PyMOL Python script that loads the backbone (N, CA, C, O; Angstrom):
from pymol import cmd

cmd.read_pdbstr("""\
ATOM      1  N   UNK A   1      -2.783 165.258-196.932  1.00  0.00           N
ATOM      2  CA  UNK A   1      -2.032 164.193-197.438  1.00  0.00           C
ATOM      3  C   UNK A   1      -1.989 163.226-196.128  1.00  0.00           C
ATOM      4  O   UNK A   1      -1.980 163.732-195.006  1.00  0.00           O
ATOM      5  N   UNK A   2      -1.963 161.855-196.307  1.00  0.00           N
ATOM      6  CA  UNK A   2      -1.884 160.836-195.112  1.00  0.00           C
ATOM      7  C   UNK A   2      -0.452 160.914-194.667  1.00  0.00           C
ATOM      8  O   UNK A   2       0.404 161.576-195.254  1.00  0.00           O
ATOM      9  N   UNK A   3      -0.227 160.116-193.475  1.00  0.00           N
ATOM     10  CA  UNK A   3       1.104 159.872-193.108  1.00  0.00           C
ATOM     11  C   UNK A   3       1.853 159.022-194.142  1.00  0.00           C
ATOM     12  O   UNK A   3       1.270 158.163-194.804  1.00  0.00           O
ATOM     13  N   UNK A   4       3.164 159.287-194.261  1.00  0.00           N
ATOM     14  CA  UNK A   4       4.007 158.440-194.919  1.00  0.00           C
ATOM     15  C   UNK A   4       3.935 156.743-194.667  1.00  0.00           C
ATOM     16  O   UNK A   4       4.025 156.281-193.529  1.00  0.00           O
ATOM     17  N   UNK A   5       3.789 156.023-195.677  1.00  0.00           N
ATOM     18  CA  UNK A   5       3.782 154.569-195.431  1.00  0.00           C
ATOM     19  C   UNK A   5       4.522 153.930-196.602  1.00  0.00           C
ATOM     20  O   UNK A   5       4.265 154.171-197.782  1.00  0.00           O
ATOM     21  N   UNK A   6       5.504 153.060-196.151  1.00  0.00           N
ATOM     22  CA  UNK A   6       6.178 151.975-197.210  1.00  0.00           C
ATOM     23  C   UNK A   6       5.352 150.776-197.153  1.00  0.00           C
ATOM     24  O   UNK A   6       5.056 150.212-196.099  1.00  0.00           O
ATOM     25  N   UNK A   7       4.991 150.408-198.298  1.00  0.00           N
ATOM     26  CA  UNK A   7       4.317 148.968-198.442  1.00  0.00           C
ATOM     27  C   UNK A   7       5.115 148.030-199.257  1.00  0.00           C
ATOM     28  O   UNK A   7       5.541 148.269-200.387  1.00  0.00           O
ATOM     29  N   UNK A   8       5.287 146.890-198.552  1.00  0.00           N
ATOM     30  CA  UNK A   8       6.062 145.930-199.065  1.00  0.00           C
ATOM     31  C   UNK A   8       5.259 144.685-199.332  1.00  0.00           C
ATOM     32  O   UNK A   8       4.662 144.167-198.389  1.00  0.00           O
ATOM     33  N   UNK A   9       5.188 144.128-200.616  1.00  0.00           N
ATOM     34  CA  UNK A   9       4.450 143.230-201.037  1.00  0.00           C
ATOM     35  C   UNK A   9       5.363 141.823-201.660  1.00  0.00           C
ATOM     36  O   UNK A   9       6.227 141.921-202.531  1.00  0.00           O
ATOM     37  N   UNK A  10       5.001 140.701-201.083  1.00  0.00           N
ATOM     38  CA  UNK A  10       6.048 139.687-201.514  1.00  0.00           C
ATOM     39  C   UNK A  10       5.084 138.656-202.205  1.00  0.00           C
ATOM     40  O   UNK A  10       4.287 138.049-201.490  1.00  0.00           O
ATOM     41  N   UNK A  11       5.117 138.425-203.564  1.00  0.00           N
ATOM     42  CA  UNK A  11       4.300 137.800-204.338  1.00  0.00           C
ATOM     43  C   UNK A  11       4.574 136.101-204.235  1.00  0.00           C
ATOM     44  O   UNK A  11       5.505 135.677-203.551  1.00  0.00           O
ATOM     45  N   UNK A  12       3.827 135.352-204.850  1.00  0.00           N
ATOM     46  CA  UNK A  12       3.988 133.995-204.585  1.00  0.00           C
ATOM     47  C   UNK A  12       5.393 133.414-205.200  1.00  0.00           C
ATOM     48  O   UNK A  12       5.936 132.440-204.678  1.00  0.00           O
ATOM     49  N   UNK A  13       5.888 134.009-206.225  1.00  0.00           N
ATOM     50  CA  UNK A  13       7.245 133.623-206.640  1.00  0.00           C
ATOM     51  C   UNK A  13       8.393 134.038-205.854  1.00  0.00           C
ATOM     52  O   UNK A  13       9.517 133.623-206.139  1.00  0.00           O
ATOM     53  N   UNK A  14       8.178 134.857-204.852  1.00  0.00           N
ATOM     54  CA  UNK A  14       9.232 135.524-204.201  1.00  0.00           C
ATOM     55  C   UNK A  14       9.613 137.050-204.667  1.00  0.00           C
ATOM     56  O   UNK A  14      10.436 137.762-204.092  1.00  0.00           O
ATOM     57  N   UNK A  15       8.970 137.352-205.641  1.00  0.00           N
ATOM     58  CA  UNK A  15       9.141 138.784-206.163  1.00  0.00           C
ATOM     59  C   UNK A  15       8.530 139.937-205.058  1.00  0.00           C
ATOM     60  O   UNK A  15       7.430 139.848-204.512  1.00  0.00           O
ATOM     61  N   UNK A  16       9.330 140.831-204.902  1.00  0.00           N
ATOM     62  CA  UNK A  16       9.092 141.941-204.045  1.00  0.00           C
ATOM     63  C   UNK A  16       8.696 143.384-204.532  1.00  0.00           C
ATOM     64  O   UNK A  16       9.513 144.059-205.159  1.00  0.00           O
ATOM     65  N   UNK A  17       7.648 143.775-204.289  1.00  0.00           N
ATOM     66  CA  UNK A  17       7.343 145.198-204.631  1.00  0.00           C
ATOM     67  C   UNK A  17       7.248 146.037-203.541  1.00  0.00           C
ATOM     68  O   UNK A  17       6.695 145.761-202.476  1.00  0.00           O
ATOM     69  N   UNK A  18       7.832 147.128-203.849  1.00  0.00           N
ATOM     70  CA  UNK A  18       7.879 148.338-202.736  1.00  0.00           C
ATOM     71  C   UNK A  18       7.070 149.377-203.317  1.00  0.00           C
ATOM     72  O   UNK A  18       7.072 149.696-204.506  1.00  0.00           O
ATOM     73  N   UNK A  19       6.340 149.911-202.347  1.00  0.00           N
ATOM     74  CA  UNK A  19       5.642 151.415-202.996  1.00  0.00           C
ATOM     75  C   UNK A  19       5.308 152.133-201.613  1.00  0.00           C
ATOM     76  O   UNK A  19       5.025 151.631-200.526  1.00  0.00           O
ATOM     77  N   UNK A  20       5.419 153.345-201.962  1.00  0.00           N
ATOM     78  CA  UNK A  20       5.128 154.473-201.058  1.00  0.00           C
ATOM     79  C   UNK A  20       3.740 155.230-201.227  1.00  0.00           C
ATOM     80  O   UNK A  20       3.333 155.672-202.301  1.00  0.00           O
ATOM     81  N   UNK A  21       3.075 155.315-200.017  1.00  0.00           N
ATOM     82  CA  UNK A  21       2.029 156.091-200.060  1.00  0.00           C
ATOM     83  C   UNK A  21       2.166 157.238-198.917  1.00  0.00           C
ATOM     84  O   UNK A  21       2.653 157.057-197.801  1.00  0.00           O
ATOM     85  N   UNK A  22       1.666 158.388-199.396  1.00  0.00           N
ATOM     86  CA  UNK A  22       1.468 159.669-198.578  1.00  0.00           C
ATOM     87  C   UNK A  22       2.629 160.489-198.846  1.00  0.00           C
ATOM     88  O   UNK A  22       2.892 161.340-197.996  1.00  0.00           O
ATOM     89  N   UNK A  23       3.441 160.389-199.952  1.00  0.00           N
ATOM     90  CA  UNK A  23       4.663 161.192-200.030  1.00  0.00           C
ATOM     91  C   UNK A  23       4.492 161.818-201.728  1.00  0.00           C
ATOM     92  O   UNK A  23       4.503 161.090-202.721  1.00  0.00           O
ATOM     93  N   UNK A  24       4.362 163.079-201.742  1.00  0.00           N
ATOM     94  CA  UNK A  24       4.289 163.716-203.013  1.00  0.00           C
ATOM     95  C   UNK A  24       5.708 163.990-203.700  1.00  0.00           C
ATOM     96  O   UNK A  24       6.597 164.383-202.944  1.00  0.00           O
ATOM     97  N   UNK A  25       5.963 163.851-204.830  1.00  0.00           N
ATOM     98  CA  UNK A  25       7.235 164.004-205.411  1.00  0.00           C
ATOM     99  C   UNK A  25       8.197 163.181-205.224  1.00  0.00           C
ATOM    100  O   UNK A  25       7.985 162.192-204.522  1.00  0.00           O
ATOM    101  N   UNK A  26       9.328 163.371-205.741  1.00  0.00           N
ATOM    102  CA  UNK A  26      10.505 162.287-205.730  1.00  0.00           C
ATOM    103  C   UNK A  26      11.010 161.796-204.188  1.00  0.00           C
ATOM    104  O   UNK A  26      11.774 160.840-204.056  1.00  0.00           O
ATOM    105  N   UNK A  27      10.541 162.490-203.160  1.00  0.00           N
ATOM    106  CA  UNK A  27      10.935 162.180-201.903  1.00  0.00           C
ATOM    107  C   UNK A  27      10.719 160.725-201.640  1.00  0.00           C
ATOM    108  O   UNK A  27      11.454 160.116-200.864  1.00  0.00           O
ATOM    109  N   UNK A  28       9.773 160.181-202.241  1.00  0.00           N
ATOM    110  CA  UNK A  28       9.608 158.685-202.047  1.00  0.00           C
ATOM    111  C   UNK A  28      10.705 157.915-202.526  1.00  0.00           C
ATOM    112  O   UNK A  28      10.702 156.783-202.042  1.00  0.00           O
ATOM    113  N   UNK A  29      11.648 158.144-203.318  1.00  0.00           N
ATOM    114  CA  UNK A  29      12.927 157.459-203.969  1.00  0.00           C
ATOM    115  C   UNK A  29      13.760 157.427-202.559  1.00  0.00           C
ATOM    116  O   UNK A  29      14.282 156.399-202.128  1.00  0.00           O
ATOM    117  N   UNK A  30      13.810 158.684-201.909  1.00  0.00           N
ATOM    118  CA  UNK A  30      14.638 158.639-200.866  1.00  0.00           C
ATOM    119  C   UNK A  30      14.402 157.589-199.783  1.00  0.00           C
ATOM    120  O   UNK A  30      15.338 156.923-199.339  1.00  0.00           O
ATOM    121  N   UNK A  31      13.153 157.447-199.364  1.00  0.00           N
ATOM    122  CA  UNK A  31      12.502 156.559-198.413  1.00  0.00           C
ATOM    123  C   UNK A  31      12.855 155.186-198.827  1.00  0.00           C
ATOM    124  O   UNK A  31      13.341 154.471-197.950  1.00  0.00           O
ATOM    125  N   UNK A  32      12.681 154.641-200.137  1.00  0.00           N
ATOM    126  CA  UNK A  32      13.018 153.384-200.437  1.00  0.00           C
ATOM    127  C   UNK A  32      14.349 152.922-200.749  1.00  0.00           C
ATOM    128  O   UNK A  32      14.616 151.721-200.795  1.00  0.00           O
ATOM    129  N   UNK A  33      15.257 153.902-200.983  1.00  0.00           N
ATOM    130  CA  UNK A  33      16.481 153.634-201.473  1.00  0.00           C
ATOM    131  C   UNK A  33      17.341 152.564-200.563  1.00  0.00           C
ATOM    132  O   UNK A  33      18.089 151.743-201.095  1.00  0.00           O
ATOM    133  N   UNK A  34      17.158 152.654-199.130  1.00  0.00           N
ATOM    134  CA  UNK A  34      17.771 151.789-198.453  1.00  0.00           C
ATOM    135  C   UNK A  34      17.275 150.554-198.309  1.00  0.00           C
ATOM    136  O   UNK A  34      17.986 149.641-197.891  1.00  0.00           O
ATOM    137  N   UNK A  35      15.987 150.379-198.638  1.00  0.00           N
ATOM    138  CA  UNK A  35      15.301 148.950-198.711  1.00  0.00           C
ATOM    139  C   UNK A  35      15.699 148.311-199.903  1.00  0.00           C
ATOM    140  O   UNK A  35      16.093 147.145-199.929  1.00  0.00           O
ATOM    141  N   UNK A  36      15.587 149.199-201.102  1.00  0.00           N
ATOM    142  CA  UNK A  36      16.013 148.582-202.256  1.00  0.00           C
ATOM    143  C   UNK A  36      17.504 148.111-202.363  1.00  0.00           C
ATOM    144  O   UNK A  36      17.794 147.213-203.153  1.00  0.00           O
ATOM    145  N   UNK A  37      18.240 148.574-201.751  1.00  0.00           N
ATOM    146  CA  UNK A  37      19.592 148.222-201.759  1.00  0.00           C
ATOM    147  C   UNK A  37      19.765 146.881-200.785  1.00  0.00           C
ATOM    148  O   UNK A  37      20.495 145.937-201.085  1.00  0.00           O
ATOM    149  N   UNK A  38      19.055 146.949-199.697  1.00  0.00           N
ATOM    150  CA  UNK A  38      18.962 145.592-199.084  1.00  0.00           C
ATOM    151  C   UNK A  38      18.449 144.416-199.742  1.00  0.00           C
ATOM    152  O   UNK A  38      18.878 143.271-199.598  1.00  0.00           O
ATOM    153  N   UNK A  39      17.403 144.828-200.548  1.00  0.00           N
ATOM    154  CA  UNK A  39      16.692 143.450-201.188  1.00  0.00           C
ATOM    155  C   UNK A  39      17.498 143.041-202.370  1.00  0.00           C
ATOM    156  O   UNK A  39      17.364 141.894-202.796  1.00  0.00           O
ATOM    157  N   UNK A  40      18.397 143.941-202.989  1.00  0.00           N
ATOM    158  CA  UNK A  40      19.168 143.465-204.148  1.00  0.00           C
ATOM    159  C   UNK A  40      18.880 144.370-205.619  1.00  0.00           C
ATOM    160  O   UNK A  40      18.792 145.596-205.682  1.00  0.00           O
ATOM    161  N   UNK A  41      18.797 143.680-206.430  1.00  0.00           N
ATOM    162  CA  UNK A  41      18.756 144.251-207.988  1.00  0.00           C
ATOM    163  C   UNK A  41      17.297 144.670-208.104  1.00  0.00           C
ATOM    164  O   UNK A  41      16.333 143.925-207.929  1.00  0.00           O
ATOM    165  N   UNK A  42      17.256 146.205-208.480  1.00  0.00           N
ATOM    166  CA  UNK A  42      15.790 146.507-208.769  1.00  0.00           C
ATOM    167  C   UNK A  42      15.385 146.544-210.281  1.00  0.00           C
ATOM    168  O   UNK A  42      15.920 147.257-211.130  1.00  0.00           O
ATOM    169  N   UNK A  43      14.409 145.710-210.475  1.00  0.00           N
ATOM    170  CA  UNK A  43      14.224 145.493-211.974  1.00  0.00           C
ATOM    171  C   UNK A  43      13.377 146.334-212.737  1.00  0.00           C
ATOM    172  O   UNK A  43      13.361 146.317-213.968  1.00  0.00           O
ATOM    173  N   UNK A  44      12.610 147.134-211.972  1.00  0.00           N
ATOM    174  CA  UNK A  44      11.829 148.174-212.413  1.00  0.00           C
ATOM    175  C   UNK A  44      11.311 149.167-211.601  1.00  0.00           C
ATOM    176  O   UNK A  44      10.960 148.838-210.468  1.00  0.00           O
ATOM    177  N   UNK A  45      11.172 150.517-212.017  1.00  0.00           N
ATOM    178  CA  UNK A  45      10.779 151.701-211.176  1.00  0.00           C
ATOM    179  C   UNK A  45       9.377 152.243-211.998  1.00  0.00           C
ATOM    180  O   UNK A  45       9.377 152.556-213.188  1.00  0.00           O
ATOM    181  N   UNK A  46       8.401 152.277-211.260  1.00  0.00           N
ATOM    182  CA  UNK A  46       7.214 152.771-211.842  1.00  0.00           C
ATOM    183  C   UNK A  46       6.647 153.992-210.952  1.00  0.00           C
ATOM    184  O   UNK A  46       6.456 153.947-209.737  1.00  0.00           O
ATOM    185  N   UNK A  47       6.448 154.944-211.690  1.00  0.00           N
ATOM    186  CA  UNK A  47       6.254 156.371-211.007  1.00  0.00           C
ATOM    187  C   UNK A  47       4.548 156.323-211.023  1.00  0.00           C
ATOM    188  O   UNK A  47       3.929 155.870-211.986  1.00  0.00           O
ATOM    189  N   UNK A  48       3.957 156.807-209.927  1.00  0.00           N
ATOM    190  CA  UNK A  48       2.555 156.898-209.630  1.00  0.00           C
ATOM    191  C   UNK A  48       2.234 158.410-209.857  1.00  0.00           C
ATOM    192  O   UNK A  48       3.143 159.240-209.877  1.00  0.00           O
ATOM    193  N   UNK A  49       1.081 158.711-210.008  1.00  0.00           N
ATOM    194  CA  UNK A  49       0.571 160.121-210.156  1.00  0.00           C
ATOM    195  C   UNK A  49       0.982 160.835-209.105  1.00  0.00           C
ATOM    196  O   UNK A  49       1.355 161.999-209.256  1.00  0.00           O
ATOM    197  N   UNK A  50       0.969 160.299-208.042  1.00  0.00           N
ATOM    198  CA  UNK A  50       1.629 161.007-206.769  1.00  0.00           C
ATOM    199  C   UNK A  50       2.980 161.633-206.907  1.00  0.00           C
ATOM    200  O   UNK A  50       3.324 162.711-206.421  1.00  0.00           O
ATOM    201  N   UNK A  51       3.680 160.844-207.610  1.00  0.00           N
ATOM    202  CA  UNK A  51       5.237 161.228-207.803  1.00  0.00           C
ATOM    203  C   UNK A  51       5.154 162.475-208.623  1.00  0.00           C
ATOM    204  O   UNK A  51       6.103 163.243-208.463  1.00  0.00           O
ATOM    205  N   UNK A  52       4.314 162.810-209.386  1.00  0.00           N
ATOM    206  CA  UNK A  52       4.306 164.110-210.159  1.00  0.00           C
ATOM    207  C   UNK A  52       3.671 165.178-209.504  1.00  0.00           C
ATOM    208  O   UNK A  52       3.681 166.253-210.104  1.00  0.00           O
ATOM    209  N   UNK A  53       3.146 165.125-208.457  1.00  0.00           N
ATOM    210  CA  UNK A  53       2.566 166.276-207.691  1.00  0.00           C
ATOM    211  C   UNK A  53       3.544 166.880-206.871  1.00  0.00           C
ATOM    212  O   UNK A  53       4.437 166.235-206.321  1.00  0.00           O
ATOM    213  N   UNK A  54       3.386 168.215-206.765  1.00  0.00           N
ATOM    214  CA  UNK A  54       4.478 169.010-206.026  1.00  0.00           C
ATOM    215  C   UNK A  54       4.226 168.684-204.496  1.00  0.00           C
ATOM    216  O   UNK A  54       3.152 168.702-203.895  1.00  0.00           O
ATOM    217  N   UNK A  55       5.390 168.406-204.058  1.00  0.00           N
ATOM    218  CA  UNK A  55       5.640 168.254-202.569  1.00  0.00           C
ATOM    219  C   UNK A  55       5.317 169.413-201.597  1.00  0.00           C
ATOM    220  O   UNK A  55       5.962 170.446-201.777  1.00  0.00           O
ATOM    221  N   UNK A  56       4.459 169.393-200.646  1.00  0.00           N
ATOM    222  CA  UNK A  56       4.296 170.394-199.717  1.00  0.00           C
ATOM    223  C   UNK A  56       4.819 170.403-198.604  1.00  0.00           C
ATOM    224  O   UNK A  56       4.728 169.302-198.060  1.00  0.00           O
ATOM    225  N   UNK A  57       5.499 171.404-197.822  1.00  0.00           N
ATOM    226  CA  UNK A  57       6.271 171.083-196.719  1.00  0.00           C
ATOM    227  C   UNK A  57       5.286 170.845-195.617  1.00  0.00           C
ATOM    228  O   UNK A  57       4.175 171.375-195.600  1.00  0.00           O
ATOM    229  N   UNK A  58       5.742 170.012-194.679  1.00  0.00           N
ATOM    230  CA  UNK A  58       4.611 169.778-193.411  1.00  0.00           C
ATOM    231  C   UNK A  58       5.195 170.832-192.318  1.00  0.00           C
ATOM    232  O   UNK A  58       6.269 171.435-192.315  1.00  0.00           O
ATOM    233  N   UNK A  59       4.177 170.846-191.440  1.00  0.00           N
ATOM    234  CA  UNK A  59       4.427 171.839-190.152  1.00  0.00           C
ATOM    235  C   UNK A  59       5.899 171.413-189.482  1.00  0.00           C
ATOM    236  O   UNK A  59       6.530 172.353-188.998  1.00  0.00           O
ATOM    237  N   UNK A  60       6.458 170.192-189.414  1.00  0.00           N
ATOM    238  CA  UNK A  60       7.571 169.804-188.995  1.00  0.00           C
ATOM    239  C   UNK A  60       8.809 170.273-189.699  1.00  0.00           C
ATOM    240  O   UNK A  60       9.946 170.160-189.240  1.00  0.00           O
ATOM    241  N   UNK A  61       8.484 170.824-190.889  1.00  0.00           N
ATOM    242  CA  UNK A  61       9.791 170.969-191.842  1.00  0.00           C
ATOM    243  C   UNK A  61       9.813 172.511-192.246  1.00  0.00           C
ATOM    244  O   UNK A  61      10.525 172.910-193.167  1.00  0.00           O
ATOM    245  N   UNK A  62       9.021 173.322-191.528  1.00  0.00           N
ATOM    246  CA  UNK A  62       8.889 174.843-191.921  1.00  0.00           C
ATOM    247  C   UNK A  62       9.677 175.622-190.947  1.00  0.00           C
ATOM    248  O   UNK A  62       9.490 175.556-189.732  1.00  0.00           O
ATOM    249  N   UNK A  63      10.685 176.462-191.599  1.00  0.00           N
ATOM    250  CA  UNK A  63      11.509 177.171-190.867  1.00  0.00           C
ATOM    251  C   UNK A  63      11.259 178.572-190.840  1.00  0.00           C
ATOM    252  O   UNK A  63      11.443 179.195-191.885  1.00  0.00           O
ATOM    253  N   UNK A  64      10.801 179.278-189.642  1.00  0.00           N
ATOM    254  CA  UNK A  64      10.528 180.803-189.732  1.00  0.00           C
ATOM    255  C   UNK A  64      11.596 181.472-188.981  1.00  0.00           C
ATOM    256  O   UNK A  64      11.997 181.060-187.892  1.00  0.00           O
ATOM    257  N   UNK A  65      12.038 182.482-189.563  1.00  0.00           N
ATOM    258  CA  UNK A  65      13.259 183.255-189.244  1.00  0.00           C
ATOM    259  C   UNK A  65      12.374 184.624-188.497  1.00  0.00           C
ATOM    260  O   UNK A  65      11.332 185.068-188.980  1.00  0.00           O
ATOM    261  N   UNK A  66      12.849 185.016-187.585  1.00  0.00           N
ATOM    262  CA  UNK A  66      12.283 186.389-186.999  1.00  0.00           C
ATOM    263  C   UNK A  66      13.028 187.572-187.733  1.00  0.00           C
ATOM    264  O   UNK A  66      14.171 187.361-188.138  1.00  0.00           O
ATOM    265  N   UNK A  67      12.437 188.813-187.927  1.00  0.00           N
ATOM    266  CA  UNK A  67      13.014 189.717-188.662  1.00  0.00           C
ATOM    267  C   UNK A  67      13.940 190.664-187.743  1.00  0.00           C
ATOM    268  O   UNK A  67      14.575 191.588-188.252  1.00  0.00           O
TER     269      UNK A  67
END
""", "prot")
cmd.dss("prot")
cmd.show_as("cartoon", "prot")
cmd.util.cbc("prot")
cmd.orient("prot")
C-alpha cells in the first residue's frame, strides 16, 4: 500500500471534498477528523472500497516482545 495522503479538493462553488489514499480500514476517519472539524459541517461521508479492506500493520507499528 502507498504512503497515506489526504487529498483536499475545493470546487468552483467553494464546496470542499476531503479524501484519504493509502489507508485501509476506518483509520482514514481518524486522519480526517481534525480537518473536518476545522472546515465546519460535514454533509456527507462516502466510504470507498479501501475502507472495507482489512488494515495491515506497518513495520513502524509492530511490537515484538522477547520471550
